[in-house]
N, C-alpha and C positions, 0 to 999 in steps of 0.2 A: 504493500499499500504506500502510495507517495506521501511525502511529508504534508503538502496542502490538504490531502484527504484526511490524514490523521488529525490535523489540527481542526479541521471542520467537525469531525466526529466528537473531539474533546469539547468544543464549544457547545454543541448540541446537548452533550451530557451535562455540562455546567448549567446550561439554560434550564434543563428539566429538573436539576437538583434545586435550583433557585426558585422554581415555580412548579411545584409538584402537581398542580391542578392543570397544567398546560395540556395534558393528554386526557383529562377527565371529560366525561360526557357533559354536553351543555345543560345548564340549569333549566328544568322545566319552567313553563310560564306560570306566573301567578294567575289567579282567577278572582275577579270581583263579580259577584252575582247580585244584581240589583232587582229586587221584586217589589213592584207596586201592587196595591190591592184595588181591583175593580176599575183599572184604567183601560178604557176601551181603545182598540186600535185606531179608530177614526179621530181621536182627540189629540192630534199633534199638528203643529205647523207642516212638518214633512209629509203628513198624510192628507194635507189639503183642507184642514179645518179652518174656516175663515175667522174664527173667533179666538182660539187659544194662542197663547204666547209661550212658545217652548224653544228659545234660541239655542240653549246649550244642548238639548237633545237633537234639534235640527242639525247642529254641527257634528254631534256624535253619529247621527245617521249617515252623514256624508263620509265618515271614516269607517263605516261598518258594512257588514253583510246584513242587509234588511230583508228578512223574510216577510214579504208583504202579504202572504196568505196564511200566516201562522194562526193556529186555532188552539183553543182550550178544549182538550179532549173530554173534559166534563166540567162545564163552566161554573164551578162552585169552589170556595176557598180551600177547604181541606183536601178534597180529591185531587185538585191540580197540584197542590204543594207536595202531596205524597208521590205523585207521578213525576214531578220535577226532581225529587230527591232520589227515587228508585229506578226510574226508567221503566216502570210497569204501568199497566192500565188499572183503573179503579177496581174492576171486578176481580183482579188478581191480588192487589195489595189490601183490599178490603175497605179502604177509606173512600166510600162512595156517598157518604153523607158527612156533614160537619160534626165535630165534637166527638169523634171516635178515635181511638189510638192506632197509630202506625205500629206494626210489630217491632219489638225491640231488636229482633234478630234480622230486620230488613237489611239488604245490601244497598248501601246508599252512596251517593257521590262523596260525601264527606269521609265516610269510612274507607273507600277506595283511595282517595288522595292522601289521606292520613297514612294508610299502609305504605304508600309510595314516598313517604317522607315529607309531606306537607304539613305545615301548621294550619289549623282550622279554626275559624272564628264565625260566630253567629250573633247578629245584632238586630233587634226589633221584633217583628211578629213571627210566631212559630205556627201554631194552629194545626199540629198533627199529633198532640199528645193526648188529648181527650180525657184529661183528668181534672177538669175545671179550668175556666178561661183565665182566672187570676191566681192559679196555684203554681207553686214552685215546681220545677221539673228537674229531677235528680240526674246525675251524670249518665246513668245507665239507659236513659230514655232521650238522650240528646243526639242520637243517631250519628256520632262520630265527630261532633263539634267540641272543642276544648274551650276556647275563649268564648264566654257566654254572657250576653246581656240582653235578655229575652223575656218577653211576656207571651203566654200562649195566645191570648187574643184580647185586645182592647181597642175601642174606637173613641176613647175619651182623650183626644189628642193633646189637650192642654192640661191634662191631669193624669198623666200616663205613668203607670208603674211598671217595674220590671225586676228580675232576679239576676244577680250575677254569680250565684252559686257559693258566695262567701259571706256576704253581709245581710242576707235576708232581703226583705222587699225594700226596693229603692224607687226613686221617682226621677223621670227625665225633667230637666229644667225647660220650661216653656213648651213650645210646639214639639212634639216628640220626634218628628222626622228630622228636624234640624239638629236636634241634640244627638240623635243616633248617628247622623252624618258626621258631626264633629268627632264622635267616638271612633267612627270608621276611619276618618282622616288620621287620627292618632295611631290606630292600629297599623295603618299603611306606613306612616313615618317611622314607627318602631320596628318595622321589618325591612326598612330600606338598606340596612347593612347586613341582613341576615343571609346565612349561607343556604337557608331552607326556603323553598317556595311557599306560598300561602294560598288558601281558599278562604275568602271572606263573603259570607252570605248576609246581605243587608236587605232587610224586608220592612218596608214602610206600611203603615196602615192606611193613609190617604192614597188616592182621592175617594175611597170608600165612604159613604155617608156615615155621620152627619156632614152635609156638605157646607154648612155655614160656619165652620170652625177654623178656617185657615187664618193665619195672621193678617191683620188689617192691611198691611203693606201690599199683600197680594190681592186681597179683596178689592182694594182701590183701583186695581187694573181693569175691572170689568164692571160694566153697568148692564143690568138686565134688559133695559130697553133697547140695547144695541146688539143683543145676541141674536144671530141668525140660526133658525131652527132647521133640522133636517126635514126633508119632504115627508117623512112618515110619522111626524108628530101630529096627533089630531088637533084640530083648531081650537077645541074647547079646553085643551090642556096647555095651550101656548103660554099664557101669563105665568103659570106656576113652573112650567119647564124652563122658561127663560131665567127665572129667579134661581132654580136649582142649578142650572148650567153655569150661571155666572159664578156661583160658589164652588162648584165642581172644578171649573177652570182655575179658580184661585188656588186650590190644593195642587193642581197640575203645575202651575207656575212656580209654586213654592218648591215642589220636588224637582222641577227643572233646574232651579238654582242649586239645589243640593247636588244634582248630577255634575253641574259645572264645577262645584267645589271638589268633588271627588277626582275629576279629571285633572284640575289644577294641581292637586296634591300629588298625583302620579307624576306629572311633569316636574314639579318642584323637587321631588325625591329622586328623580332619575329612573323611575320604574315604568314609565309609560310604554316603552318599547319591550318590556319584559312581562306585560300584563294583559290578559284577556278580560274584557268587559263584556258582561251579558246584561242586557236590560230587557225585562219583560214584566208581564202582569199575569195574575192567576185567572182572570176573566174579565170581561167587559161590564158594561152597565147599560141597560136599555134606556134609561133616562126619558121614559115616555114615548120613545119610538114604538110604533105598533100599539100605542096605548099601554105599554108594559113598563114595569120597573125592575130594577136590579138585574139579576143574573139567572142562570140555569135554563133560560129560554133558548130556543133553537135559532133565533134570528141573529143577524150579523153583529149587531151592537153588543150582544151577549157573548157570542162564541169567538169573535175575532180578538186577537191580542197583539200588542207590539212585541217584536222579538228582533233585537239588534246584537250582533256579535261583532264587537271591535277586536280584531286579532292582530298581534304584532306581525310586522312585515316579514320577519324571519321564518314565519310558519306558512308562508306562500299562500295567503288568502287575501284577495284583493277586495276592496269595497265594491259592493254591487247591490242591486235590487233583485231578489230571486222570488219567482212565483211558485216555488216548491211548496207543496202541502205538508208542512212540518207540524207535528202534534206535541203535546206536553211530554209524553213519554220518550220523544226522540232527543230531548235537550241533553239529558244526562249522558247518554252514550256518545253524542256528538262532542261534548266537552271533554269526556275522558280521552277520546281519540286525538283531539287537539293537544292534550297534555301528554300525548305519547303513551297512554295507558291502554291496556286491553279492556274489552267490554265483558263484564261478568255474564255467566250463563243465565242468571236470573233476569236479565234485562229483556224486555220485549220491544223496546223502541229501536228506532233505525239510526244508523250513523250517517250524518249528512255532510261529513267533512269533504268527501269527494265531490259532492254537489256544489259545495262552497268554493271548490277549485275548478269548476267549469264542467263537472260530470253530470250524470243524469240524476233525476229526482228518485231516490230509492223508494218513495212511497207508491210509485207508479202514477202519481198525480191525483191522489185522493186520500182523505183523512176522515176518520169516523169520530163523531161527537155523540155523547150519550147523556141521557138522564136516566139512571138505573132505578132510582127511587124518588118519586116526587114529593119530597119533604123539605123542611126548612122554609125557604122563601117562595116555593113553588109547589104549594100543597094542592091536593085535589080541589079544595074549596076555592083556591085561587085560579083554578083552570089548569093546574099542573097535570102532567101525564108522563108516564114512561115513553121514551122515544129513542130511536136510533137514527142518526143523520149522517149522510155521506156528503162531503163537500170537496168539489174539484175547484180549480182556479176560476171556473165560470159558473157552475151550478151548485145549488144546494137542494137536497132531497131528504125529507124526514118522513119516517113511518112511525106511528104509534102502535099499540097492541091491536087496534082494530083494523089497521091497514094504512095506505098512503095518506099523508097529512099535508105536506108542503112541498111545493116544487117552484124554485125560482131560477131565473136566468139572471145572475148577478151582473152580467155584462150589459144586458139591455135594460135591466131593471134593478139598479144598484141599491134602491131603498126598499126592495122586496114588497112592492105594493100589488103585484099581480101574481097571485097563486095559480099556477098552471096545472095543478093536479086533476081537476075535473074537466079540462079543455080537451076536446077530441082531436084538435090539431096538434096536440103534444103527447099522444098515446105512445108513439115510438120512443120518445125521449124519456117518458115516465118508465117504460119497460126497461130501457137501458140503465137508468139510474137505480131502479129497483134490483136489476141483476148485479150491478156494481156494489150496492150496499150488501146484498146477500152474500156475495163472494167475499167481501171484507169480513163480514160477521163469521162465516165459515172458517176463514183463514185464522181469525182471532179467537176461535172457539167461544163465541158469544151466542148463547142460546136465546137471548132476548126474552126472559121470563118476567112475570109481574114483579114489581119492586119488593113486596113482602117476602117473596121466595129468597131473595138475597139477604134481606134483613134476618130471616130465620136461619139461613145457612151460616152467617157470620155471628149470630147471637147478639146482635145489636138491640138495644132497648129504645123504643120510641114512646113518646107520651100520647095523650089523647088527641092532641092536634096533629099528630104525625110527625112531630119534631124529634130529632135524635136527643135522647137523654144523656147527659154528661156521664162519662164513664166513672165509676167509683174511684 
C-alpha cells in the first residue's frame, strides 16, 4: 500500500474515533401530532371558507401533504381517537361509543415508537379511558405515553383541570388550549438537544362546543351578521347559525395561532427539519347544515376532517394536495412507516407513504364510514340510525339497516342537497355504489348488525336514553 493511501486510511480512522456516531444510522424524525376536536374540513382558509381566518394553518398546508378527502371512519370523539392510536376500526378495538375504555393491551402508536427509542408525551384531551371524564388515569392506562398532562374529557375551556401523574388535580391557566400549547413548546425546547426522538400528542378541546368561550381577542375577529352560510343551512336556522359560527371560528383562530407558535418553536430550536407535524381532527361539526348539529351524521360536514402531514425534506415527501380516500385507521401505520418502523400485525389501516410519494391510493379510491350504535348525540329519538357509508372522491352512498338511504354526487352537488337514492336515472350508479360498499364490508368482515348486538358483544352499559354509561 502506498504512503498516501496509508495516511488516508489513518485519517479516516482518526475521524471515526473522534466522532463515533459518524457511521450511526440517522436519527428518526420527531413527531408532533396535533388533534383538534370537532373541527370540520371545510372551516379553513385553504379549504375555501370565506369566513374563517387561519393564516398559520394556511401556511402549514402549503408545506404539507394535504389529504383533501380524509374522513373520520366513525365521526365520534372516542372511536376516532382509538383508531388514530391503534390503526384499527371501531368494531375491532371496541370503542364505538364515547366513554368506554380502550384495552390496556392495545398496540398503539406511542407504544410502538417508545419501543423504538422515542420519548413520548401527551398533553390535553384523552377520551379513551372510560373511567370518568374528570378522573385521574394511572400509568398502565396511558397507552405508552410517559410525559402526561391530561384530562380524560372537559370542554370547560377557561376552567380546565388535568392530571400530571405527580401532583394530583391541576388547572390550566386561562384558555386551556393556549396553556397546553405553551407546555408543548417547553416540551419541544427541552428535547432540542436530546439524542432521542420524541412523539408529542397535543390534543385540544376546541372548537367543540360550547362555542362562545374563546378568548375575547379572537371573538372580536368575527361579527355574526357578516358570516356567510353554507347553502345547506335552512333559512329558519340562519340567525342562530351565524352566531354559532362566529364563535366557532373564534376558537378556530385561537388554535390557528397556537399552530403558529408550535411551528415557530420548531424553527427556533432547530428541529423544524427533523420533525413530522400531523394536524387533524377527530370529526367535523354539522353546525346546522342539513338542519343537523354536531357529529356522527353521514353528511360531509360531519365525516370530513382536515389531515395535513408536514414531512421533513429528507424523507422524500413533497407538499401536495391528494384526493386519496384516507381513513382514521390509516394514520397510525402511515406515521410508523414515515418513522422507519414496521407496521404491527394488529393494524387494519393502510400505509399511505407510497401514495404520498406519487404512488397509487392503497384504499382503491373508497373509504367506509360507520355509525355502529346510534347513541350519544345521535340517538334514535334524534333521528339517529345505524348506517354504513362508502365515500369516494366523488360520491357518498349510505345504507341503513332497512336499505339504501343517501346517495350524493359531491362533485355536482357539493352541499348534498339532492339525494339520488330514489331517482330512476341513477339506478346504475346506486347499484355500483351498493356493490362497492358491500365489497368493502366483506373485506373488512363487517356484518352490519343492529347496534345493540355490538353493545352486548362488548359488554358495554348504556343508560335509559341510550347513552353509554361511564365505565367503573
